[in-house]
VEXROMAR-895324 format. One line per field, with one value per residue (C-alpha): x, y, z; residue number from 1. Coordinates in nm, 4 decimals. Layout:
N
px	[X,...]
py	[Y,...]
pz	[Z,...]
i	[NUM,...]
This chain:
335
px	[-2.1299,-2.1531,-2.5326,-2.6079,-2.7007,-2.7842,-3.1222,-3.2532,-2.9535,-3.0116,-2.8163,-3.0464,-3.0175,-3.2367,-3.2605,-3.5109,-3.7181,-3.5340,-3.5483,-3.1795,-2.9471,-2.5708,-2.4308,-2.0632,-2.0461,-1.7177,-1.7070,-1.5071,-1.2123,-1.2528,-1.0257,-1.2435,-1.5608,-1.4097,-1.3041,-1.6522,-1.8152,-1.5914,-1.6447,-2.0029,-1.8612,-1.5952,-1.3217,-1.0112,-0.7572,-0.4136,-0.2322,-0.0689,0.2837,0.1515,-0.0943,0.1884,0.3898,0.0887,-0.0053,0.3497,0.3456,0.0199,0.1377,0.4510,0.2851,-0.0971,-0.0825,0.0352,-0.3308,-0.4099,-0.0907,-0.1440,-0.4672,-0.2763,-0.2066,0.0760,0.2004,0.2075,0.4080,0.6629,0.7058,0.7454,1.0109,1.2264,1.1772,1.4425,1.3249,1.4323,1.1543,0.9219,1.1307,1.4588,1.3163,1.1808,1.5189,1.6943,1.4572,1.5226,1.8948,1.8897,1.6301,1.7188,1.9388,1.8116,1.7174,1.7154,1.3985,1.5706,1.8697,1.6496,1.4969,1.8428,1.9661,1.6521,1.7202,2.0826,1.9681,1.7501,2.0583,2.3116,2.1340,2.1607,1.8527,1.8293,1.8376,1.7258,1.6794,1.3430,1.4889,1.5856,1.2449,0.9623,0.6995,0.3672,0.2333,0.3139,0.5237,0.8586,0.7192,0.4342,0.6780,0.8970,0.5861,0.5070,0.8640,0.8708,0.5521,0.7190,1.0136,0.7737,0.6189,0.9748,0.9384,1.1935,1.5169,1.6922,2.0657,2.3513,2.5410,2.9152,3.0776,3.4244,3.7010,3.9243,3.7063,3.4546,3.1641,2.8629,2.7450,2.4361,2.4859,2.1817,2.1482,2.2231,2.5596,2.6703,3.0051,3.1585,3.4071,3.2498,3.4256,3.3695,3.2408,3.4036,3.7631,3.7809,3.8880,3.7846,3.5428,3.2404,2.8701,2.6913,2.5095,2.2080,2.2922,2.1264,2.2330,2.5958,2.6164,2.6300,2.5075,2.1366,1.9118,1.8345,1.5645,1.5747,1.2886,1.3164,1.3925,1.0390,0.8646,1.1054,1.0384,0.6623,0.6522,0.8506,0.5872,0.3007,0.1624,0.0947,-0.2018,-0.3654,-0.3502,-0.5240,-0.7979,-0.8428,-0.8705,-1.1389,-1.3457,-1.3131,-1.5345,-1.8216,-1.8305,-2.0939,-2.0634,-2.0794,-1.8105,-1.5384,-1.2570,-1.0471,-0.7077,-0.4903,-0.4310,-0.5190,-0.4704,-0.7932,-0.8295,-1.1287,-1.1228,-0.7457,-0.7325,-0.6122,-0.8886,-0.6627,-0.5455,-0.7523,-0.6215,-0.8929,-1.0865,-1.3119,-1.6525,-1.8609,-2.1351,-2.2944,-2.1602,-1.8626,-1.6128,-1.3758,-1.1666,-0.8985,-0.6499,-0.4496,-0.2165,-0.3050,-0.6760,-0.5717,-0.5033,-0.8791,-0.9444,-1.2719,-1.0965,-0.9576,-1.2919,-1.4738,-1.2091,-1.2375,-1.6176,-1.6234,-1.3929,-1.6057,-1.9100,-1.7263,-1.6617,-2.0142,-1.9102,-2.1841,-1.9607,-1.7002,-1.4536,-1.2475,-0.9697,-0.7379,-0.4910,-0.5740,-0.9253,-1.1266,-1.3300,-1.7099,-1.6889,-1.4929,-1.7335,-2.0399,-1.8969,-1.8095,-2.1501,-2.3287,-2.1078,-2.1417,-2.5183,-2.5343,-2.3593,-2.5734,-2.2867,-2.2906,-2.0151,-1.7980,-1.5420,-1.2705,-1.0313,-0.8660,-1.0441,-1.2745,-0.9774,-0.7716,-1.0256,-0.7682,-0.5681,-0.6229,-0.6889]
py	[-1.5886,-1.2568,-1.2207,-1.2615,-0.9877,-0.9455,-0.8249,-0.8320,-1.0337,-1.3043,-1.4096,-1.3733,-1.4918,-1.5535,-1.9132,-2.1160,-2.3647,-2.6977,-3.0151,-2.9808,-2.6807,-2.6840,-2.3495,-2.2508,-1.9871,-1.8111,-1.6499,-1.3236,-1.2710,-0.9929,-0.7372,-0.7821,-0.7271,-0.4071,-0.2841,-0.3484,-0.1599,0.1414,0.1224,0.2324,0.5677,0.5690,0.5243,0.3037,0.2328,0.0995,0.0348,0.3412,0.3237,0.2721,0.0179,-0.1762,-0.1842,-0.2867,-0.5577,-0.6844,-0.7179,-0.9071,-1.1364,-1.2075,-1.2318,-1.2479,-1.2669,-0.9060,-0.7947,-0.9499,-0.8270,-0.4581,-0.4711,-0.5448,-0.2678,-0.0441,-0.2868,-0.0048,0.2149,-0.0610,-0.1019,0.2747,0.2876,0.0393,0.2192,0.4391,0.7982,0.9130,1.0263,1.2983,1.4350,1.3930,1.5623,1.8534,1.8992,1.8930,2.1499,2.3828,2.3358,2.4018,2.6834,2.9591,2.7451,2.7157,2.3770,2.1936,1.9889,1.7290,1.7324,1.6541,1.3552,1.2298,1.2552,1.0706,0.7898,0.7711,0.7655,0.4623,0.2799,0.3933,0.4583,0.1279,-0.0360,0.0480,-0.2273,-0.1918,-0.3998,-0.4161,-0.2267,0.0686,0.1050,0.3319,0.1435,0.3200,0.1900,-0.1709,-0.4149,-0.5107,-0.8616,-0.7228,-0.5377,-0.8501,-1.0492,-0.8072,-0.8293,-1.2089,-1.2247,-1.0119,-1.2517,-1.5453,-1.3618,-1.3198,-0.9404,-0.8929,-1.0537,-1.0785,-1.0575,-0.8860,-0.5642,-0.4970,-0.1581,-0.1912,-0.0031,-0.0273,0.0986,0.2836,0.1141,-0.0460,-0.3738,-0.5891,-0.9667,-1.1899,-1.4762,-1.7356,-1.5681,-1.5094,-1.6654,-1.7361,-1.4571,-1.1305,-1.0109,-0.6959,-0.8056,-0.4990,-0.5152,-0.8498,-0.7034,-0.9001,-0.7198,-0.7752,-0.7944,-0.4870,-0.4971,-0.2860,0.0689,0.0344,-0.3282,-0.3697,-0.7277,-0.9049,-0.9032,-0.8492,-0.9476,-0.6666,-0.6568,-0.5214,-0.4934,-0.6582,-0.4187,-0.4667,-0.3796,-0.0906,0.0670,0.0039,0.1554,0.4572,0.5093,0.4776,0.1494,-0.0500,0.1673,0.0798,-0.2849,-0.1850,-0.0330,-0.3658,-0.5437,-0.2985,-0.3612,-0.7363,-0.6992,-0.5779,-0.8873,-1.1015,-1.3663,-1.1184,-1.0956,-0.8389,-0.7266,-0.4169,-0.3003,-0.0974,0.2072,0.3091,0.5849,0.6742,0.8006,0.9123,1.0046,1.0225,1.2610,1.1833,1.1907,1.1406,0.8753,0.6769,0.4615,0.1936,0.0922,-0.2079,-0.3561,-0.5139,-0.7253,-0.4839,-0.1692,0.0190,0.1374,0.4319,0.5108,0.7288,0.6197,0.8512,0.7839,1.1161,1.2158,1.5785,1.5156,1.4701,1.8394,1.9671,2.0331,1.6779,1.5192,1.7241,1.6259,1.2580,1.2460,1.4421,1.1804,0.9004,1.0554,1.0846,0.7113,0.6224,0.4895,0.3716,0.3703,0.6204,0.4884,0.6967,0.5133,0.6819,0.5007,0.7387,0.8571,1.0890,1.3612,1.3679,1.6849,1.5143,1.2190,1.4476,1.6606,1.3520,1.1984,1.5141,1.5483,1.1763,1.1838,1.4827,1.2753,0.9692,0.7749,0.5609,0.6533,0.4011,0.5302,0.3362,0.5091,0.4471,0.1621,0.0899,0.0465,-0.1529,-0.2901,-0.4022,-0.0797,0.2003,0.5457]
pz	[-2.6082,-2.7958,-2.8097,-2.4376,-2.1907,-1.8227,-1.6983,-1.3424,-1.2308,-1.4950,-1.8053,-2.1053,-2.4663,-2.7681,-2.8885,-3.0867,-2.8883,-2.8691,-2.6585,-2.5803,-2.5654,-2.5838,-2.4793,-2.4593,-2.1832,-2.1008,-1.7556,-1.7762,-1.5428,-1.2787,-1.4661,-1.7769,-1.5681,-1.4231,-1.7663,-1.9055,-1.6138,-1.6761,-2.0512,-1.9997,-1.8879,-2.1635,-1.9016,-1.9222,-1.6467,-1.5707,-1.2431,-1.0898,-0.9483,-0.5943,-0.7313,-0.8954,-0.5733,-0.3617,-0.6132,-0.6261,-0.2470,-0.2501,-0.5276,-0.3216,0.0187,0.0247,0.4060,0.4234,0.3881,0.7250,0.8867,0.8065,1.0044,1.3252,1.5790,1.4565,1.1947,0.9382,1.1730,1.2348,0.8594,0.8164,1.0871,0.8958,0.5621,0.4043,0.4343,0.0954,-0.1344,-0.0035,0.2836,0.0977,-0.2079,-0.0047,0.1630,-0.1733,-0.3221,-0.0291,-0.0646,-0.4416,-0.4320,-0.6712,-0.8878,-1.2523,-1.3916,-1.0602,-1.1204,-1.3328,-1.0986,-0.7965,-0.9790,-1.0746,-0.7158,-0.5915,-0.8395,-0.7211,-0.3546,-0.4253,-0.5491,-0.2927,0.0396,0.2313,0.3777,0.7511,1.0102,1.3682,1.6803,1.8514,2.1489,1.9265,1.7580,1.8670,2.0696,1.9942,2.3239,2.2284,2.4214,2.2648,2.2181,2.0057,1.7767,1.7539,1.6560,1.3696,1.2507,1.2704,1.0719,0.8040,0.8098,0.7615,0.4626,0.3208,0.3296,0.6064,0.7230,1.0538,1.1197,1.2992,1.2403,1.2334,1.2837,1.1255,1.3025,0.9987,0.7108,0.9306,0.7528,0.9117,0.7539,0.7960,0.7983,0.7531,1.0015,0.7327,0.6606,1.0185,1.1104,1.4533,1.4040,1.3024,0.9875,0.7881,0.4436,0.2890,0.4036,0.5852,0.9200,1.2258,1.4492,1.6718,1.6185,1.7572,2.0909,2.1701,2.2688,2.6108,2.6685,2.5649,2.6858,2.3465,1.9902,1.9265,1.6372,1.3908,1.1260,0.7675,0.5154,0.1765,-0.1072,-0.2426,0.0823,0.1462,-0.1914,-0.1712,0.1760,0.0610,-0.2106,0.0430,-0.0927,0.2332,0.3444,0.0058,0.1166,0.4376,0.2204,0.0465,0.3792,0.4974,0.1826,0.2329,0.5392,0.3237,0.1025,0.2741,0.0045,-0.2844,-0.5543,-0.4777,-0.6994,-0.6182,-0.7479,-0.5067,-0.7212,-1.0774,-1.3347,-1.5172,-1.8738,-2.0755,-2.4416,-2.4490,-2.1515,-1.8003,-1.5393,-1.2440,-0.9978,-0.7512,-0.4692,-0.4874,-0.7977,-0.8368,-0.7773,-0.5038,-0.6688,-0.9193,-0.7461,-0.8862,-0.6213,-0.6176,-0.3091,-0.1587,0.1069,0.3370,0.6290,0.7855,0.8046,0.7791,0.4079,0.3556,0.3076,0.1684,-0.1644,-0.1719,-0.0886,-0.3571,-0.6112,-0.5218,-0.5338,-0.8605,-1.0073,-0.8668,-1.0386,-1.3708,-1.3789,-1.2633,-0.9207,-0.6848,-0.3758,-0.2622,-0.0010,0.2396,0.4267,0.6807,0.9019,1.1867,1.2895,1.0687,1.2384,1.2478,1.0427,0.7681,0.7607,0.7520,0.4749,0.2671,0.3272,0.2058,-0.1049,-0.1886,-0.1505,-0.3891,-0.6483,-0.5845,-0.4238,-0.1113,0.1343,0.3202,0.5688,0.7562,0.9910,1.3254,1.5041,1.2075,0.9771,1.2247,1.4802,1.7312,1.7270,1.9691,1.8247]
i	[1,2,3,4,5,6,7,8,9,10,11,12,13,14,15,16,17,18,19,20,21,22,23,24,25,26,27,28,29,30,31,32,33,34,35,36,37,38,39,40,41,42,43,44,45,46,47,48,49,50,51,52,53,54,55,56,57,58,59,60,61,62,63,64,65,66,67,68,69,70,71,72,73,74,75,76,77,78,79,80,81,82,83,84,85,86,87,88,89,90,91,92,93,94,95,96,97,98,99,100,101,102,103,104,105,106,107,108,109,110,111,112,113,114,115,116,117,118,119,120,121,122,123,124,125,126,127,128,129,130,131,132,133,134,135,136,137,138,139,140,141,142,143,144,145,146,147,148,149,150,151,152,153,154,155,156,157,158,159,160,161,162,163,164,165,166,167,168,169,170,171,172,173,174,175,176,177,178,179,180,181,182,183,184,185,186,187,188,189,190,191,192,193,194,195,196,197,198,199,200,201,202,203,204,205,206,207,208,209,210,211,212,213,214,215,216,217,218,219,220,221,222,223,224,225,226,227,228,229,230,231,232,233,234,235,236,237,238,239,240,241,242,243,244,245,246,247,248,249,250,251,252,253,254,255,256,257,258,259,260,261,262,263,264,265,266,267,268,269,270,271,272,273,274,275,276,277,278,279,280,281,282,283,284,285,286,287,288,289,290,291,292,293,294,295,296,297,298,299,300,301,302,303,304,305,306,307,308,309,310,311,312,313,314,315,316,317,318,319,320,321,322,323,324,325,326,327,328,329,330,331,332,333,334,335]
């Protein structure tokens, strides 16, 4: 219906007086609604890399949104993630400092590492506890297994080829055999309990890569906003690149709407990353797209100073501020 419009929360259209009306009304899908809302400010968007990974996880396992709200679930995921991108890149840049043309080389090495560095696998006993009981960590891992984002299995250290291999439970045989060279061996026991083989866990390649890119906290941000719904329509994408007039505006971690309110948000694992400069940049970007709500999400607690500064800056731009961090982001988690 091309000649309809909304006013005061009502759908309006001009029609001649008739005894009977037949109207063909097409209800727009949420992405179209968001695109139309941004169009008023001349802004277009597409999923960012983090947004693509987070959305792929949610498409694969919608239950992950509930799981990341559990105490220390994000930390458990991070502990099983290959530490290759940021820290590895920083180490490489230090190592190659002073050598000409290293930027492209660092990127090539990172790409190679993604292909060649094996996925880590650990037993519950070997993982950091974060104040949780081993049974709590095992519960998080088993929920990831149920979501098909993690597998369980055994490990073999081969005495012949000196390689360590991970064997999923479904492929375990009575005799432990190295899948590389075929040499008979033994399944690994826990380092502190060498009495027999122990179950080890390994993330799926999708969750590992998404976690390496920092996508799971974006899903926590979605879960936080879900609490604000109260029966109102909510649509949020977990990361977007914004463009206006052919120029890049920047990247936001949360973009969407709650009822008639446009949302822009930033998500950080460490609250220390919410510097005054960062908050000013975020709220300026929110104002450029006409956002009504600016959202700050931090896995760990924000300070009152950070919240007060953000509230003042948001108010100056005419934005409502929503903050979620520590206990308010993960209600059952201790700060």
